[in-house]
Backbone as CSV, one residue per row, in Angstrom:
resi,resn,N_x,N_y,N_z,CA_x,CA_y,CA_z,C_x,C_y,C_z
1,MET,74.203,93.700,81.334,75.172,94.752,81.099,75.313,95.633,82.333
2,LEU,74.248,95.875,83.068,74.294,96.714,84.255,75.207,96.120,85.316
3,VAL,75.206,94.807,85.462,76.051,94.146,86.453,77.524,94.360,86.104
4,ALA,77.872,94.215,84.840,79.258,94.399,84.408,79.714,95.836,84.653
5,GLU,78.847,96.800,84.377,79.195,98.202,84.609,79.372,98.479,86.099
6,THR,78.513,97.912,86.916,78.616,98.087,88.367,79.915,97.506,88.887
7,ILE,80.292,96.337,88.413,81.542,95.708,88.824,82.725,96.575,88.412
8,ALA,82.680,97.122,87.215,83.775,97.980,86.737,83.917,99.218,87.610
9,VAL,82.801,99.847,87.955,82.828,101.037,88.802,83.349,100.687,90.188
10,MET,82.897,99.568,90.731,83.346,99.163,92.064,84.845,98.877,92.073
11,SER,85.369,98.280,91.014,86.804,98.007,90.979,87.597,99.307,90.934
12,ILE,87.079,100.327,90.271,87.729,101.638,90.245,87.700,102.258,91.635
13,VAL,86.567,102.178,92.304,86.439,102.734,93.657,87.425,102.053,94.601
14,VAL,87.532,100.751,94.515,88.465,100.010,95.375,89.899,100.427,95.080
15,ALA,90.234,100.596,93.805,91.597,101.005,93.442,91.912,102.395,93.995
16,VAL,90.966,103.311,93.894,91.161,104.664,94.423,91.308,104.608,95.937
17,TRP,90.487,103.816,96.595,90.555,103.701,98.050,91.909,103.144,98.477
18,ARG,92.383,102.098,97.801,93.675,101.510,98.152,94.802,102.522,97.973
19,ARG,94.744,103.282,96.885,95.787,104.293,96.657,95.725,105.377,97.736
20,SER,94.528,105.764,98.127,94.412,106.806,99.152,94.928,106.303,100.497
21,GLN,94.696,105.033,100.807,95.196,104.465,102.062,96.719,104.409,102.049
22,ALA,97.294,103.998,100.947,98.751,103.938,100.838,99.355,105.330,100.947
23,ALA,98.730,106.311,100.306,99.234,107.681,100.372,99.119,108.234,101.786
24,SER,98.049,107.912,102.479,97.886,108.380,103.853,98.987,107.840,104.757
25,LEU,99.309,106.571,104.607,100.394,105.981,105.401,101.730,106.629,105.066
26,GLN,101.957,106.891,103.794,103.201,107.528,103.380,103.294,108.930,103.968
27,LEU,102.197,109.664,103.946,102.186,111.010,104.508,102.477,110.985,106.006
28,GLN,101.886,110.050,106.714,102.123,109.954,108.153,103.599,109.662,108.437
29,ASN,104.186,108.763,107.677,105.594,108.421,107.877,106.500,109.602,107.555
30,LEU,106.208,110.326,106.487,107.041,111.452,106.092,106.953,112.609,107.072
31,SER,105.783,112.808,107.658,105.617,113.932,108.575,106.394,113.736,109.871
32,MET,106.838,112.512,110.143,107.580,112.240,111.369,109.095,112.352,111.191
33,LEU,109.544,112.639,109.975,110.983,112.759,109.749,111.547,113.977,110.468
34,PRO,112.760,113.883,110.986,113.375,115.043,111.628,113.667,116.139,110.604
35,ALA,113.788,117.369,111.085,113.953,118.529,110.215,115.157,118.401,109.293
36,LYS,116.258,117.918,109.810,117.469,117.879,109.003,117.386,116.895,107.836
37,VAL,116.409,116.006,107.858,116.250,115.043,106.778,115.510,115.660,105.593
38,MET,114.679,116.661,105.826,113.908,117.300,104.775,114.802,118.194,103.911
39,SER,114.465,118.290,102.624,115.210,119.157,101.725,114.247,119.899,100.810
40,GLU,114.782,120.827,100.054,113.952,121.546,99.081,113.418,120.586,98.029
41,ASN,114.197,119.563,97.708,113.734,118.565,96.743,112.500,117.836,97.265
42,ASP,112.473,117.581,98.578,111.305,116.924,99.169,110.074,117.798,99.010
43,ALA,110.201,119.083,99.312,109.066,119.997,99.193,108.550,120.021,97.757
44,ALA,109.459,120.055,96.789,109.055,120.060,95.378,108.346,118.759,95.010
45,ARG,108.862,117.655,95.527,108.234,116.350,95.241,106.841,116.285,95.845
46,PHE,106.689,116.806,97.065,105.379,116.802,97.713,104.384,117.669,96.945
47,ARG,104.853,118.806,96.437,103.964,119.671,95.632,103.562,118.978,94.336
48,LYS,104.483,118.225,93.767,104.175,117.463,92.549,103.098,116.411,92.835
49,GLU,103.212,115.743,93.976,102.195,114.756,94.369,100.831,115.419,94.557
50,ALA,100.847,116.599,95.170,99.591,117.339,95.370,98.953,117.681,94.039
51,GLU,99.761,118.110,93.089,99.230,118.448,91.764,98.654,117.219,91.073
52,GLU,99.321,116.087,91.209,98.802,114.845,90.620,97.449,114.481,91.241
53,CYS,97.314,114.662,92.529,96.032,114.383,93.191,94.942,115.312,92.671
54,ARG,95.289,116.581,92.446,94.292,117.516,91.900,93.885,117.112,90.481
55,ARG,94.851,116.636,89.690,94.512,116.165,88.331,93.578,114.956,88.403
56,GLN,93.859,114.046,89.335,92.998,112.877,89.495,91.593,113.292,89.955
57,ALA,91.527,114.319,90.788,90.220,114.816,91.244,89.406,115.346,90.071
58,GLU,90.073,116.008,89.150,89.372,116.526,87.967,88.815,115.396,87.108
59,LYS,89.511,114.263,87.081,89.088,113.114,86.281,88.047,112.255,86.989
60,ALA,87.937,112.415,88.298,87.068,111.539,89.090,85.618,111.643,88.634
61,ILE,84.978,110.512,88.615,83.578,110.449,88.197,82.656,110.725,89.377
62,GLY,82.927,110.101,90.494,82.059,110.234,91.662,82.509,111.346,92.597
63,LEU,81.560,111.901,93.316,81.837,112.980,94.256,82.758,112.516,95.384
64,LEU,82.540,111.311,95.898,83.393,110.803,96.975,84.835,110.627,96.513
65,ASP,85.009,110.146,95.295,86.358,109.997,94.751,87.030,111.361,94.630
66,LYS,86.298,112.319,94.110,86.848,113.658,93.943,87.252,114.250,95.292
67,GLU,86.390,114.100,96.284,86.699,114.606,97.621,87.934,113.928,98.204
68,ALA,88.063,112.626,97.980,89.221,111.889,98.500,90.509,112.394,97.852
69,TRP,90.486,112.594,96.540,91.667,113.114,95.849,92.021,114.512,96.330
70,LEU,91.021,115.356,96.520,91.290,116.725,96.975,91.821,116.739,98.407
71,LYS,91.340,115.813,99.226,91.845,115.720,100.599,93.310,115.299,100.582
72,MET,93.641,114.336,99.740,95.038,113.920,99.635,95.909,115.061,99.111
73,ALA,95.381,115.831,98.158,96.139,116.975,97.636,96.419,117.973,98.750
74,ALA,95.442,118.212,99.588,95.623,119.144,100.705,96.675,118.622,101.679
75,GLU,96.679,117.327,101.928,97.666,116.745,102.833,99.078,116.847,102.249
76,TRP,99.218,116.580,100.954,100.527,116.716,100.313,101.002,118.174,100.368
77,THR,100.086,119.099,100.171,100.438,120.524,100.217,100.911,120.904,101.614
78,LYS,100.211,120.421,102.639,100.637,120.691,104.018,102.024,120.122,104.282
79,LEU,102.247,118.930,103.774,103.550,118.303,103.954,104.642,119.115,103.256
80,ALA,104.354,119.641,102.069,105.324,120.482,101.352,105.626,121.749,102.144
81,GLN,104.593,122.361,102.680,104.786,123.574,103.478,105.622,123.264,104.720
82,ASN,105.344,122.148,105.346,106.102,121.723,106.523,107.570,121.503,106.161
83,ALA,107.814,120.850,105.033,109.177,120.593,104.585,109.915,121.906,104.320
84,GLU,109.221,122.859,103.703,109.839,124.151,103.417,110.208,124.882,104.699
85,MET,109.332,124.816,105.687,109.629,125.471,106.960,110.815,124.800,107.657
86,ARG,110.889,123.490,107.585,111.992,122.755,108.226,113.321,123.084,107.561
87,VAL,113.317,123.246,106.243,114.541,123.549,105.514,115.039,124.947,105.891
88,LYS,114.116,125.890,106.086,114.480,127.270,106.416,115.083,127.398,107.807
89,LYS,114.795,126.465,108.706,115.284,126.558,110.088,116.762,126.305,110.182
């Protein structure tokens, strides 16, 4: 039974890692967009993503998973702030 539980936990860790890698790439691509492409809708969407990451952090079982979710939430929040500043210009 211990082996099955370990495999289940490892598959969750891998899934979280893959999602964090995909989100990191998306954040990098979005941060390179020119100012005129950003809108208030983008900032709202980025804040929504940040909130989802915080919810996932609350559900996380392991400390590393929680830290990864919170780091992604912080990155989404920075991106939202950046989008808001670009829209104001």
